[in-house]
C-alpha positions, 0 to 999 in steps of 0.5 A, a space after each residue: 846121407 848113408 855112410 859105409 864103414 868097415 870094422 876089422 877087429 883083427 887089423 893092425 893099428 894104423 896111424 889113425 888107430 894109434 892116435 886114438 889108442 894113445 889118447 885112450 891110454 892117457 885118459 885112462 891114466 888121468 881118470 885113475 889119478 882123479 879117482 885116487 884124488 878123493 874121487 875128483 868128479 869134475 876131472 873124471 867127467 871132463 876126461 870121459 867127455 874127451 874120450 867120447 869126443 875123440 872116439 866120435 872123431 875117430 868114427 866120423 873120419 871118412 874113408 877109414 877102416 875102424 878097428 873093432 877091438 879098439 872100439 870094443 876096449 873103449 866101450 868096455 872101459 866106459 861101461 865100467 866107469 859108468 858102473 862105478 858111478 851107478 
């Protein structure tokens, strides 16, 4: 089954975007706290999994326009985190 999605990097945040953005902000804070807590790897990996799951749910929601800038920000953040772990 082929799905058609559109992405607008300049679109204002709708409710769907805001939910993911708020979750992203919360997870970033939790990951930062886990790094400060003697690099609490189990907490970091749990939060990374939650961010991936939340992002996949956002992408898989039918009949929505995806915010390209939000997805890019999450991708850049995830790349940075994985670079920390090598």
